[in-house]
C-alpha positions as CSV (number, residue, x, y, z in Angstrom):
1,M,110.3,-75.9,17.2
2,C,107.3,-74.5,19.2
3,N,107.6,-70.4,20.1
4,L,104.5,-69.4,20.6
5,Y,101.1,-70.7,22.3
6,T,97.9,-69.7,24.1
7,E,96.5,-70.2,27.4
8,R,92.9,-68.4,27.4
9,L,91.0,-70.1,30.2
10,S,90.5,-68.7,33.5
11,A,92.9,-69.8,36.8
12,A,89.8,-72.0,38.1
13,E,89.0,-73.8,34.5
14,V,92.6,-74.6,34.3
15,A,92.4,-75.8,38.2
16,A,89.6,-78.1,37.4
17,H,91.1,-79.6,34.1
18,F,94.2,-80.7,36.2
19,R,92.7,-81.4,39.6
20,V,94.5,-78.6,41.2
21,A,92.9,-77.9,44.8
22,N,93.9,-74.1,45.0
23,P,94.3,-72.2,41.8
24,V,96.5,-69.2,41.7
25,M,96.4,-66.4,39.5
26,S,99.0,-66.1,37.0
27,N,101.0,-62.9,35.5
28,A,101.1,-64.9,32.1
29,G,99.4,-63.0,29.0
30,D,97.2,-65.0,26.8
31,E,99.9,-65.7,24.4
32,V,103.3,-67.1,26.1
33,Y,106.3,-66.3,24.3
34,P,110.0,-67.9,25.0
35,G,111.5,-65.6,28.0
36,T,108.3,-64.6,29.4
37,P,106.1,-66.0,32.1
38,G,103.5,-69.2,31.7
39,L,101.4,-71.2,33.6
40,V,102.7,-74.6,34.6
41,V,101.2,-77.8,36.7
42,R,103.6,-79.8,38.7
43,E,103.3,-81.8,41.8
44,E,104.5,-81.1,45.5
45,A,104.2,-83.2,48.4
46,G,101.5,-85.4,46.5
47,Q,99.8,-82.7,45.5
48,R,99.1,-80.9,42.0
49,I,99.9,-77.2,42.4
50,M,100.0,-74.1,39.5
51,Q,103.1,-72.2,39.3
52,S,103.9,-69.1,37.2
53,M,107.5,-69.9,35.8
54,T,109.4,-68.3,33.0
55,W,109.3,-70.3,29.7
56,G,112.9,-71.7,28.5
57,F,116.0,-72.4,30.5
58,P,118.4,-69.9,30.6
59,L,121.6,-70.3,28.1
60,R,124.7,-68.3,28.2
61,L,126.5,-69.0,25.2
62,K,130.5,-69.0,24.6
63,G,131.4,-65.5,23.9
64,M,128.4,-63.6,25.5
65,S,129.2,-60.4,27.4
66,P,129.0,-61.2,31.3
67,T,126.1,-58.7,31.4
68,A,124.1,-60.2,28.4
69,K,120.7,-61.7,28.9
70,P,120.9,-65.5,28.4
71,K,119.0,-67.3,25.7
72,P,115.8,-69.3,26.5
73,V,115.9,-72.5,25.8
74,N,112.2,-73.6,25.6
75,N,112.1,-76.6,23.9
76,V,113.4,-80.0,24.6
77,A,114.9,-82.2,21.3
78,D,116.0,-85.2,23.0
79,L,115.2,-86.2,26.6
80,A,118.4,-88.8,26.3
81,K,120.8,-86.0,26.2
82,P,122.5,-85.1,29.2
83,M,121.3,-81.6,29.6
84,W,117.9,-83.1,30.2
85,K,118.2,-87.0,31.1
86,G,119.0,-85.8,35.0
87,L,115.9,-84.2,35.2
88,A,113.4,-86.4,32.9
89,A,114.5,-89.6,34.9
90,K,113.2,-87.8,38.4
91,P,109.8,-87.4,38.2
92,Q,109.5,-84.6,40.5
93,W,110.9,-82.1,37.6
94,R,108.2,-83.3,35.3
95,C,105.5,-80.9,34.6
96,L,102.3,-80.1,32.6
97,I,101.8,-77.1,30.8
98,P,98.4,-76.2,30.1
99,L,97.5,-74.5,26.4
100,T,94.6,-73.9,24.4
101,A,96.3,-73.8,20.9
102,F,100.0,-73.6,19.6
103,A,101.4,-71.8,16.8
104,E,104.0,-72.5,13.7
105,A,105.2,-70.0,11.4
106,E,104.2,-70.6,7.7
107,G,105.0,-68.5,4.4
108,Q,107.7,-66.9,3.4
109,K,110.5,-65.1,5.2
110,G,109.5,-61.6,6.4
111,A,105.8,-62.3,5.7
112,K,105.4,-65.4,7.8
113,T,101.9,-66.1,9.1
114,R,100.6,-67.9,12.1
115,T,99.1,-71.4,11.8
116,W,97.4,-72.7,14.8
117,F,96.8,-76.0,16.0
118,N,94.8,-77.7,19.0
119,V,93.1,-81.1,20.0
120,R,90.1,-81.7,18.8
121,G,87.3,-81.9,21.5
122,Q,89.7,-80.4,24.3
123,P,89.3,-77.0,25.1
124,I,92.5,-77.3,27.1
125,F,95.2,-79.8,27.0
126,A,98.7,-80.5,28.2
127,W,102.3,-80.4,26.7
128,A,104.8,-82.5,28.6
129,G,107.2,-80.6,30.3
130,L,110.5,-80.3,32.3
131,W,111.0,-77.4,35.1
132,R,113.7,-76.4,37.6
133,V,114.9,-73.5,39.5
134,S,117.5,-71.2,37.8
135,D,120.0,-69.0,39.4
136,E,119.0,-66.3,36.4
137,W,115.0,-66.3,36.4
138,G,114.0,-68.4,39.3
139,P,111.8,-71.3,38.4
140,V,111.9,-72.1,34.7
141,Y,110.1,-74.4,32.4
142,S,110.6,-76.1,28.8
143,G,108.5,-78.4,26.5
144,V,109.1,-81.7,25.0
145,M,109.6,-81.9,21.2
146,T,108.7,-85.1,19.2
147,D,108.7,-85.7,15.1
148,C,105.3,-84.1,13.8
149,N,102.5,-86.3,12.5
150,E,100.7,-86.3,9.2
151,A,98.4,-83.3,10.3
152,I,101.3,-81.2,11.1
153,R,103.7,-82.1,8.7
154,P,102.2,-79.3,5.8
155,V,103.5,-77.0,8.3
156,H,106.7,-78.1,10.3
157,D,108.6,-81.4,11.1
158,R,108.4,-81.4,14.7
159,M,105.5,-80.8,17.3
160,P,105.0,-80.7,21.0
161,V,104.8,-83.9,23.1
162,L,100.8,-83.7,23.4
163,L,98.9,-85.6,26.4
164,M,95.3,-86.4,27.1
165,P,94.0,-86.1,30.3
166,D,94.5,-90.1,31.2
167,E,98.0,-89.7,30.5
168,Y,98.9,-86.8,32.8
169,E,99.4,-89.3,35.6
170,R,102.0,-91.6,33.7
171,W,104.1,-88.4,32.8
172,L,104.1,-87.3,36.0
173,H,104.8,-90.2,37.7
174,G,106.4,-92.7,35.2
175,S,109.8,-94.4,34.5
176,F,112.4,-92.7,32.4
177,D,111.4,-95.2,29.7
178,D,107.6,-94.1,30.0
179,A,108.8,-90.4,29.4
180,V,110.9,-91.3,26.4
181,A,107.6,-93.4,25.1
182,F,105.8,-90.4,25.0
183,Q,108.6,-88.6,22.8
184,D,108.8,-91.6,20.4
185,R,105.3,-92.0,19.6
186,R,103.2,-90.0,17.2
187,F,100.2,-88.3,18.4
188,P,96.9,-89.1,16.5
189,D,96.4,-87.3,13.5
190,E,92.6,-87.2,13.9
191,L,93.0,-85.3,16.8
192,I,94.9,-82.4,15.4
193,E,93.0,-79.3,14.1
194,M,94.4,-76.8,12.1
195,A,93.5,-72.9,11.5
196,R,95.6,-71.0,9.0
197,T,95.2,-67.2,9.6
198,S,96.4,-63.9,8.0
199,E,98.0,-62.6,11.2
200,L,101.7,-61.9,10.7
201,W,103.9,-64.4,12.9
202,V,105.7,-61.4,14.2
203,K,103.6,-58.5,15.9
204,K,104.5,-55.0,14.8
205,K,103.2,-53.9,18.2
206,A,105.1,-56.0,20.8
207,A,108.3,-57.1,20.5
208,V,108.9,-60.9,20.4
209,A,111.5,-62.3,22.6
210,E,114.2,-64.3,20.7
211,A,114.0,-68.1,21.0
212,S,116.9,-70.8,21.1
213,S,116.3,-74.5,20.7
214,L,118.5,-77.0,21.8
215,L,119.2,-79.3,18.8
């Protein structure tokens, strides 16, 4: 699952890439973690808009205290599952998640480091997402996952459903079968660039939100 990504371009640059007429400033940081704000592009009244939302659908587990904070479900494992199908079947609940890179943890437990991935030749690209309005956190979004390609397999067996610019319209407006087809395909190996780092997965100076993934 993906629990960390970056979006390092300005609001104007993101708006230009995604053809948003009125860019808005976001309260999201350069690095986005589950349960924190992230920038989302969606459509409303036939126009693309940018909006800040919380990354992760709130999930309250059985036995949790009524005052406990819900867990953010930040990854969509299977669009055909009832929790997701109702949203995925309706284009108005699909969105584009702008990102410049995403990370996976690699290494021994307690000393895992960040390995970053980006799309070759694309300073910014999109992750296929779903969104809704929650009672707990207001507008929230989650990213659709798929089986990894060979470029990512040395690090993880799953990866985000990545979209190229000419695929944005199909994700936003296509049928449910179109959406599932994106999740079923394998993203081209040659388009993925990997950068291993010595940076610890969990930063000591910042508390990273605990993530929950729906299997």
